[in-house]
C-alpha positions as CSV (number, residue, x, y, z in Angstrom):
1,M,0.0,-0.1,0.0
2,R,1.3,3.4,-0.7
3,V,-0.1,6.9,0.1
4,R,0.8,9.6,-2.7
5,P,0.1,13.3,-2.8
6,E,-0.1,13.2,-6.7
7,G,1.0,11.5,-9.7
8,G,0.1,10.0,-13.1
9,A,-2.3,7.4,-14.2
10,G,0.4,4.7,-13.9
11,G,-1.6,2.7,-16.7
12,H,-4.9,2.7,-14.4
13,N,-7.8,3.6,-16.6
14,G,-9.9,4.7,-13.6
15,V,-7.2,7.3,-12.5
16,R,-6.6,8.4,-16.0
17,S,-10.4,9.1,-16.1
18,L,-10.1,11.2,-12.8
19,I,-7.2,13.2,-14.1
20,E,-9.1,14.0,-17.3
21,S,-12.2,15.1,-15.5
22,F,-10.3,17.1,-12.8
23,G,-7.9,18.4,-15.2
24,V,-5.0,18.0,-12.6
25,K,-2.9,15.2,-11.3
26,E,-2.4,16.9,-8.0
27,F,-4.9,14.8,-5.8
28,A,-4.0,12.4,-3.0
29,R,-4.5,8.6,-3.7
30,V,-4.1,5.6,-1.7
31,K,-2.7,2.8,-3.9
32,L,-3.4,-0.9,-3.0
33,G,-0.9,-3.2,-4.5
34,V,-1.3,-6.3,-6.8
35,L,0.5,-9.4,-5.4
36,G,0.9,-13.1,-6.5
37,E,2.7,-15.2,-8.9
38,G,0.0,-15.2,-11.5
39,R,0.7,-11.8,-12.7
40,H,4.0,-12.7,-14.4
41,S,2.2,-15.5,-16.5
42,R,-0.6,-13.5,-18.0
43,D,-1.7,-10.0,-19.0
44,L,-1.7,-7.8,-16.0
45,A,-5.2,-6.2,-16.8
46,D,-6.5,-9.8,-17.0
47,Y,-4.9,-10.6,-13.6
48,V,-6.0,-7.5,-11.8
49,L,-9.6,-7.8,-13.0
50,G,-9.6,-11.6,-12.6
51,T,-11.5,-13.5,-9.7
52,F,-9.8,-13.9,-6.4
53,H,-9.1,-17.5,-5.2
54,P,-11.0,-18.4,-2.1
55,D,-7.7,-18.5,0.0
56,E,-7.0,-14.9,-1.0
57,K,-10.2,-13.5,0.4
58,P,-9.0,-12.9,4.0
59,A,-5.9,-11.0,2.6
60,I,-8.1,-8.9,0.4
61,A,-10.5,-8.1,3.3
62,T,-7.5,-7.0,5.4
63,M,-6.1,-4.9,2.5
64,I,-9.5,-3.1,2.1
65,D,-9.7,-2.3,5.9
66,R,-6.3,-0.9,5.9
67,G,-6.7,1.1,2.8
68,A,-10.0,2.5,4.3
69,D,-8.0,3.5,7.4
70,A,-5.3,5.1,5.2
71,V,-7.9,7.2,3.5
72,E,-9.1,8.4,6.8
73,A,-5.7,9.1,7.9
74,V,-5.2,11.3,4.7
75,L,-8.3,13.2,5.4
76,K,-7.8,13.6,9.1
77,D,-4.1,14.1,9.5
78,G,-2.9,15.0,6.0
79,V,-1.1,13.1,3.2
80,E,2.5,13.5,4.6
81,A,1.4,12.1,7.9
82,A,-0.5,9.4,6.3
83,Q,2.6,8.6,4.2
84,R,4.7,8.2,7.2
85,A,2.1,6.0,9.0
86,W,1.1,3.7,6.0
87,N,3.4,3.5,3.2
88,G,4.7,-0.2,2.9
89,V,2.0,-1.4,5.3
90,S,0.7,-4.8,4.0
91,G,-1.9,-7.2,4.9
């Protein structure tokens, strides 16, 4: 997980759409990572948009909870404090 104060789309169509709609890249984001061996053997978009295996679901739930906590930290404490607290935290 990474908290960032700004940046490009990084190949993410949803973020690209936000940048186009807002007209700026300067907005905070909380990025939740993609892990796993499968991403190397197939197209990344297929991997990211694919179905989770049942044994991955507890880790996904933890990642979502921690991501939500990081978003709350950005809103409450600011991006820099959230970066210090959350960057590199994993499930």
